[in-house]
C-alpha positions in Angstrom: -50.8 13.1 6.3 -47.4 13.4 4.7 -44.9 10.7 5.0 -41.5 12.1 5.9 -39.5 12.6 2.8 -42.4 12.0 0.4 -42.9 15.7 -0.6 -41.3 17.2 -3.7 -40.3 20.8 -4.5 -42.6 22.2 -7.2 -39.6 23.4 -9.2 -38.8 19.9 -10.1 -41.8 19.7 -12.3 -41.3 23.0 -14.1 -40.9 22.8 -17.8 -37.3 23.1 -19.0 -38.0 26.3 -21.0 -39.4 28.0 -17.9 -36.4 27.3 -15.7 -33.8 30.0 -15.2 -30.4 28.7 -16.4 -27.4 30.5 -15.1 -24.6 30.8 -17.5 -21.2 29.8 -16.1 -18.0 31.5 -17.2 -15.6 29.1 -19.0 -12.9 27.7 -16.8 -9.4 28.9 -17.6 -6.6 26.9 -16.2 -3.6 28.9 -14.9 -0.6 28.4 -17.0 3.0 29.0 -15.9 6.2 29.4 -17.9 9.0 26.8 -17.2 10.9 27.9 -14.0 8.6 30.9 -13.5 9.6 30.9 -9.9 13.2 31.9 -10.9 12.0 35.3 -12.2 12.4 38.2 -9.9 8.8 39.2 -10.5 7.7 36.0 -8.8 8.4 37.6 -5.4 6.4 40.8 -6.2 3.5 39.8 -4.1 2.2 40.2 -0.6 0.9 36.7 -0.4 3.1 34.8 2.0 2.0 31.5 0.6 3.1 32.5 -2.8 6.5 33.5 -1.5 6.8 30.2 0.4 6.2 28.3 -2.8 8.7 30.4 -4.8 11.5 29.8 -2.4 10.6 26.1 -2.0 10.7 25.6 -5.8 14.0 27.5 -6.1 15.5 25.3 -3.4 14.3 22.1 -5.0 15.7 23.2 -8.4 19.1 24.1 -6.9 19.3 20.7 -5.2 18.6 19.1 -8.6 21.3 21.1 -10.1 23.8 20.3 -7.4 24.1 23.9 -6.1 23.6 23.1 -2.4 24.6 26.6 -1.1 22.0 28.3 -3.2 19.5 25.6 -2.2 20.3 26.1 1.5 19.7 29.9 1.2 16.4 29.3 -0.7 15.2 26.8 1.9 16.1 29.3 4.7 14.0 32.0 3.1 11.1 29.5 2.6 11.2 28.7 6.3 10.8 32.3 7.2 7.5 32.4 5.3 6.2 29.1 6.5 3.8 29.3 9.5 4.7 27.3 12.6 1.5 25.2 12.3 2.4 24.1 8.7 4.4 21.1 10.0 4.5 19.3 6.6 6.3 22.1 4.8 8.5 22.9 7.8 9.7 19.3 8.1 10.3 19.0 4.4 12.3 22.3 4.3 14.3 21.4 7.5 15.2 18.0 6.1 16.2 19.7 2.8 18.4 22.1 4.6 20.1 19.3 6.6 20.8 17.3 3.4 22.3 20.5 1.9 24.5 20.8 4.9 25.7 17.2 4.5 26.8 17.9 0.9 28.5 21.2 2.1 30.4 19.4 4.8 28.6 21.3 7.6 28.2 18.4 10.0 27.3 20.4 13.2 24.7 22.5 11.4 23.1 19.3 9.9 22.9 17.8 13.4 21.4 21.0 14.8 18.6 20.8 12.1 17.9 17.2 13.1 17.4 18.5 16.7 14.8 20.9 15.5 13.1 18.1 13.5 13.1 15.9 16.6 11.1 18.5 18.5 8.3 18.4 15.9 8.2 14.6 15.5 4.7 13.5 16.5 4.3 10.0 15.0 6.4 7.0 14.0 6.7 8.2 10.4 8.4 11.4 11.6 10.7 9.4 13.8 11.7 7.0 11.1 12.5 9.9 8.7 14.5 11.6 11.4 16.6 8.4 12.1 17.2 7.8 8.4 18.4 11.4 8.1 20.8 10.9 11.0 22.0 7.7 9.4 22.8 9.7 6.2 24.8 12.3 8.2 26.8 9.7 10.2 27.5 7.7 7.0 28.7 10.7 5.1 31.1 11.7 7.8 32.2 8.2 8.7 30.8 8.1 12.2 30.1 4.4 12.4 29.4 4.2 16.2 26.5 6.8 16.0 25.3 5.3 12.8 24.9 1.9 14.4 23.0 3.4 17.3 20.5 5.0 14.9 20.1 1.8 12.9 19.5 -0.2 16.1 16.7 2.3 16.9 15.2 1.8 13.4 15.3 -2.0 13.9 13.5 -1.6 17.2 10.9 0.8 15.7 10.3 -1.2 12.5 11.5 -4.7 13.4 10.2 -6.4 10.2 12.0 -4.1 7.7 14.9 -6.2 6.3 16.7 -3.2 4.8 17.5 -1.7 8.3 18.9 -5.0 9.5 20.9 -5.3 6.3 22.3 -1.8 6.7 23.1 -2.5 10.4 25.0 -5.7 9.4 27.0 -4.0 6.7 27.9 -1.2 9.2 29.1 -3.7 11.7 31.3 -5.2 9.0 32.8 -1.8 8.4 33.5 -1.5 12.1 35.3 -4.9 11.9 37.4 -3.6 9.0 38.7 -0.8 11.3 38.0 2.3 9.2 35.8 4.0 11.8 35.2 7.1 13.8 33.7 6.9 17.3 30.7 8.9 18.4 32.9 11.0 20.7 35.1 12.1 17.9 32.1 13.3 16.0 31.0 15.6 18.8 27.5 14.2 18.6 25.2 15.0 21.4 24.1 11.4 21.9 24.0 9.9 25.3 26.9 8.0 26.8 24.7 4.9 26.9 24.2 5.0 23.2 27.9 5.4 22.6 28.7 2.4 24.7 26.0 0.3 23.0 27.4 1.0 19.5 31.1 1.9 19.7 32.5 0.2 22.8 32.2 -3.4 21.6 34.9 -6.0 21.3 35.8 -7.5 17.9 34.0 -10.7 18.8 30.8 -8.8 19.9 30.8 -6.8 16.6 31.3 -10.0 14.7 28.3 -11.5 16.6 26.1 -8.5 16.0 26.9 -8.6 12.2 26.0 -12.3 12.1 22.7 -11.8 13.9 21.8 -8.9 11.6 22.5 -10.8 8.4 20.6 -13.9 9.7 17.6 -11.6 10.5 17.8 -10.0 7.1 17.8 -13.5 5.4 14.8 -14.6 7.5 12.7 -11.5 6.6 13.6 -11.5 2.9 12.6 -15.1 2.6 9.2 -14.3 4.1 8.7 -11.2 2.0 9.7 -12.9 -1.3 6.4 -14.9 -1.1 4.5 -11.7 -1.7 6.9 -9.9 -4.2 7.3 -9.9 -7.9 9.0 -8.0 -10.7 11.9 -5.6 -9.8 11.0 -5.7 -6.1 11.6 -9.5 -6.1 14.8 -9.0 -8.1 16.1 -6.5 -5.5 15.3 -8.9 -2.7 17.1 -11.8 -4.5 20.2 -9.6 -5.0 20.4 -8.5 -1.3 19.7 -12.1 -0.2 22.7 -13.2 -2.3 24.9 -10.5 -0.7 23.7 -11.5 2.7 24.5 -15.1 2.1 28.0 -14.1 1.0 28.5 -11.9 4.0 27.6 -14.8 6.3 30.0 -17.1 4.5 32.7 -14.5 5.1 31.8 -14.1 8.8 31.8 -17.9 8.9 29.8 -18.7 12.1 29.8 -22.3 13.3 26.8 -24.4 12.6 25.8 -24.4 16.3 26.1 -20.6 16.5 24.1 -20.2 13.3 21.3 -22.4 14.6 21.2 -20.6 18.0 21.1 -17.1 16.3 18.4 -18.2 13.9 16.2 -19.4 16.7 16.5 -16.1 18.6 16.1 -13.9 15.6 13.0 -15.7 14.4 11.0 -15.8 17.6 8.8 -12.9 16.8 8.3 -13.7 13.1 4.7 -14.6 13.4 2.4 -13.6 10.5 -0.3 -12.0 12.7 2.3 -10.0 14.7 4.1 -8.9 11.5 0.9 -7.4 10.2 -0.1 -5.5 13.4 3.0 -4.7 15.3 4.3 -1.1 15.1 2.1 0.3 12.3 3.4 3.3 10.5 1.9 6.6 11.5 1.1 5.7 15.2 1.3 8.4 17.7 4.6 8.3 19.6 2.8 8.4 22.9 1.1 5.1 22.0 4.3 3.4 21.0 6.2 1.5 23.7 9.5 0.2 22.4 11.9 -2.3 23.9 15.5 -1.3 23.2 17.6 -3.3 20.8 19.6 -4.7 23.6 16.7 -5.9 25.6 14.8 -7.3 22.7 17.6 -9.2 20.8 21.1 -8.6 22.0 20.7 -9.9 25.6 19.0 -13.0 24.3 21.8 -13.6 21.8 24.4 -13.3 24.5 22.4 -15.9 26.6 22.9 -18.4 23.8 26.6 -18.5 24.7 27.7 -17.7 21.2 30.6 -15.6 22.3 31.9 -18.4 24.5 32.0 -20.7 21.5 35.1 -20.3 19.5 34.0 -19.0 16.1 35.4 -20.3 12.9 38.1 -18.2 11.2 36.6 -15.6 8.9 36.9 -16.4 5.3 38.6 -13.9 3.0 
């Protein structure tokens, strides 16, 4: 009786000289000349994948060289040879085209490309990339209202990322300085609700939102510093210093500072910070509270606006 797995193939015991040894042809690595994809012969192929790579490399090189018009044309050709199911390359190319449009001053076309990207967003990583792209567009064209709306969405989607809060605070300060463009002037297709949330705020409300953002930034950076080192720690220390100086300039009263700190630190629990809103989650499984519901309404309930704020320091 044979035990399962106890039998051996007879070939295992054959003498080495009796075994048939198949000779393998030596491996030859494919070598390419520098910028081989720039040669006209690179497109003399029927392989659509090869054409896709050629146009993609040409676009990337043109961006590196600062020739955004040529890059836009190359990316457009690449998109024609990219299958609809290849979402990774499609999203990469569409974002590249949008950033070329930003540098070429083509605001409406850049926003149209973000609309195409939004249709193909299937997880939180896609949505974060899309929102960051929109922030770049609005920042380039000085549309502070829409930029604030996108940053608020980022803070809701990734609530423990201090850089989004820092950017939101800085943008609110820009709005306080008065050099702004409203969402309506941009011709953005955002909802009226978003425009009201970001652009139709009083000076006191903008001041309060900037203060809460910088307080949140400071809280998060102090927590993260415990796990950082090297240049990452240096960057955090630098931003923490800028944040402290910004709060000194905004000059909230001590009672307001304490009330805002209490509200903005409610969810800063280690276990929740590790598990809440993990990158890459399916959008269908992510349920987000809006920025207003999660933080702004609670801040207003503290009565910070009813308390006369100290004069802003120069």
